[in-house]
C-alpha positions as CSV (number, residue, x, y, z in Angstrom):
1,M,24.2,15.0,29.6
2,A,25.1,13.5,25.9
3,L,22.8,13.8,23.3
4,S,21.3,11.3,21.2
5,K,22.0,10.4,17.8
6,P,19.9,12.7,15.8
7,F,17.0,12.2,14.4
8,S,16.8,11.0,10.7
9,R,13.9,11.2,8.5
10,H,15.6,8.4,6.3
11,A,14.4,4.9,7.1
12,P,17.3,2.7,7.9
13,R,18.6,0.7,5.3
14,N,16.7,-2.4,4.6
15,R,19.4,-5.4,4.2
16,H,17.7,-8.0,3.4
17,P,15.4,-6.2,-0.1
18,I,12.0,-7.5,-0.5
19,P,11.8,-10.1,-3.2
20,Y,10.3,-9.5,-6.3
21,I,8.0,-11.6,-6.0
22,K,6.2,-9.5,-3.4
23,M,6.6,-6.5,-5.5
24,A,4.8,-7.1,-8.9
25,A,2.4,-9.5,-10.3
26,P,5.0,-12.4,-12.5
27,S,2.9,-11.9,-16.1
28,L,4.8,-8.2,-15.9
29,F,8.1,-9.6,-15.8
30,S,7.5,-13.0,-17.9
31,Q,9.6,-12.1,-20.9
32,H,12.5,-11.3,-19.0
33,A,15.3,-13.9,-17.5
34,V,17.4,-14.1,-15.1
35,R,20.8,-15.2,-13.6
36,A,20.9,-18.5,-12.0
37,D,23.1,-17.1,-9.1
38,S,20.2,-14.1,-8.5
39,V,17.5,-17.1,-7.4
40,P,17.7,-17.9,-4.1
41,Q,17.8,-21.9,-3.4
42,G,14.1,-23.8,-3.7
43,R,12.8,-20.3,-4.9
44,S,11.9,-21.4,-8.7
45,D,8.9,-18.8,-9.0
46,W,11.6,-16.0,-8.6
47,A,12.7,-17.1,-12.3
48,L,10.4,-15.1,-13.9
49,F,11.6,-11.7,-12.1
50,P,14.3,-9.6,-13.2
51,A,17.6,-8.8,-11.4
52,C,19.0,-5.1,-11.7
53,S,22.7,-7.0,-12.3
54,A,21.5,-9.5,-14.5
55,P,21.6,-9.1,-18.3
56,L,19.2,-10.9,-20.4
57,P,20.8,-13.8,-22.3
58,P,20.7,-13.2,-26.2
59,A,18.6,-16.3,-27.1
60,R,16.0,-15.5,-24.6
61,C,16.0,-11.9,-25.2
62,P,12.7,-11.0,-26.9
63,Y,15.1,-8.2,-29.2
64,A,17.5,-10.3,-29.8
65,K,17.2,-10.5,-33.5
66,M,16.5,-6.8,-33.9
67,A,19.6,-4.6,-35.9
68,A,21.9,-3.4,-33.6
69,P,22.0,0.5,-33.3
70,G,24.5,2.4,-35.8
71,G,24.1,-0.9,-38.1
72,S,23.3,-1.0,-41.6
73,S,19.7,0.8,-40.8
74,G,21.4,3.6,-39.7
75,R,19.0,4.6,-37.3
76,R,19.6,5.7,-33.8
77,L,16.8,5.2,-31.4
78,V,16.3,8.4,-28.9
79,Q,14.2,9.3,-26.1
80,Y,13.5,12.9,-26.1
81,V,11.7,14.7,-22.6
82,V,11.3,17.9,-22.4
83,L,10.7,18.9,-18.9
84,R,9.2,23.3,-18.1
85,G,12.0,25.4,-17.4
86,D,10.5,27.5,-15.6
87,L,9.6,25.2,-12.6
88,Q,13.5,25.8,-11.3
89,R,12.9,29.6,-11.5
90,E,11.2,32.2,-9.7
91,P,8.3,32.2,-8.2
92,L,8.2,28.5,-8.7
93,S,11.8,27.4,-7.4
94,W,11.4,23.8,-7.3
95,P,14.3,21.5,-6.5
96,L,16.5,20.1,-8.6
97,G,15.1,16.6,-7.4
98,A,11.7,17.2,-7.9
99,L,12.4,18.1,-11.7
100,V,14.4,15.1,-12.2
101,A,11.6,12.9,-10.7
102,Q,9.4,14.9,-13.2
103,A,10.9,13.8,-16.0
104,C,12.1,10.3,-14.7
105,H,7.9,9.8,-13.8
106,A,7.4,11.3,-17.6
107,A,10.2,9.1,-19.6
108,L,8.8,5.8,-17.4
109,A,5.4,6.0,-18.3
110,A,6.3,6.9,-21.9
111,V,7.7,3.3,-22.2
112,H,5.4,1.8,-20.3
113,A,2.4,2.9,-22.1
114,H,4.4,2.0,-25.4
115,Y,6.3,-1.5,-24.2
116,G,4.8,-3.0,-27.2
117,Q,6.2,-0.6,-29.5
118,A,9.5,-2.2,-31.8
119,D,11.6,1.0,-31.5
120,T,10.5,0.6,-27.7
121,G,11.9,-2.2,-27.2
122,A,14.7,-1.9,-29.2
123,Y,16.0,1.0,-27.5
124,L,15.6,-0.8,-24.1
125,A,17.7,-3.8,-25.5
126,E,20.7,-1.1,-25.9
127,G,21.3,-1.2,-22.3
128,G,23.3,1.4,-21.2
129,S,24.0,2.7,-24.6
130,M,20.2,3.9,-24.7
131,R,20.6,7.7,-25.6
132,T,17.9,10.0,-23.8
133,V,17.7,13.9,-24.7
134,V,16.4,16.1,-22.2
135,L,14.7,19.7,-23.6
136,E,13.4,22.5,-21.8
137,A,10.3,24.6,-22.6
138,L,10.0,27.5,-21.5
139,D,6.3,27.2,-19.4
140,E,3.4,25.3,-19.4
141,C,2.0,26.9,-22.3
142,A,5.0,25.6,-24.7
143,L,4.9,22.3,-23.2
144,T,0.8,22.1,-24.0
145,T,1.4,23.9,-27.6
146,L,4.2,20.7,-27.8
147,A,1.3,18.4,-26.8
148,E,-0.3,19.4,-29.3
149,T,2.0,19.3,-32.1
150,L,2.5,15.8,-31.0
151,K,-1.1,14.6,-31.2
152,Q,-1.5,16.1,-34.8
153,H,1.3,14.2,-36.4
154,N,0.8,11.1,-34.4
155,I,3.7,11.2,-32.1
156,D,3.3,8.6,-29.2
157,H,3.8,10.6,-26.0
158,K,3.0,10.7,-22.6
159,V,2.3,14.6,-20.6
160,W,3.4,13.8,-17.0
161,I,1.1,15.7,-14.7
162,E,2.0,16.3,-11.2
163,Q,-0.4,15.5,-8.6
164,P,-1.9,16.9,-6.2
165,E,-1.0,20.0,-8.0
166,N,-2.5,19.0,-11.4
167,I,0.0,20.5,-13.5
168,A,1.6,19.4,-16.4
169,T,5.6,19.0,-15.5
170,C,6.6,17.5,-18.7
171,I,6.3,15.3,-21.7
172,A,8.0,12.2,-22.9
173,L,8.0,10.8,-26.4
174,R,8.6,6.6,-26.2
175,P,12.0,6.0,-27.9
176,Y,12.0,7.2,-31.8
177,P,14.3,7.7,-34.6
178,K,15.5,10.7,-34.1
179,E,14.9,11.6,-38.1
180,E,11.3,10.7,-37.3
181,V,10.9,13.5,-34.4
182,H,13.4,15.9,-34.1
183,Q,11.9,18.8,-36.4
184,H,8.9,18.7,-33.9
185,L,11.4,19.7,-30.9
186,K,14.1,21.8,-33.2
187,K,13.2,25.1,-31.1
188,F,13.5,23.7,-27.5
189,R,17.4,23.8,-26.3
190,L,19.0,21.4,-23.9
191,L,17.8,21.8,-20.7
192,K,20.4,23.5,-18.5
């Protein structure tokens, strides 16, 4: 007897992705523009939504008049993400994908919460040259201590609390010039 195709936990690939119009409110993306060829004919309401491959034209980019990174100001923007290292070790032994997801959630939440900051806008406008540094905190206690330090020094950040476990897994700062925040992060090493 021939066996049928093995069961897959993964959903089949969607050949027709859900349009942005059904995914989010237009007001969330009203500052973005899309390429004309990425908008289906007869759907002018899609023009408010960004396409992944559509760069913002300089005239419509809200940050186009800001100084370029590495320019005369010398301010290199960086987003620091500090992840608990004990999550990957025994007894917790989280898989790599789960750890990466924690860092992604925290980084996106920090950018979303501080989207109106000029540094955040300039960082996002850097596109493919954005700089992110991922550091390791030894455990939850070290992460909590860092959160207290950042709060005392009025440094904008997001502590990511994983649910339903309800444990702090990661901290992400909004994008800052390195020289403004590096002193608070010097004791943490790069995550390996």
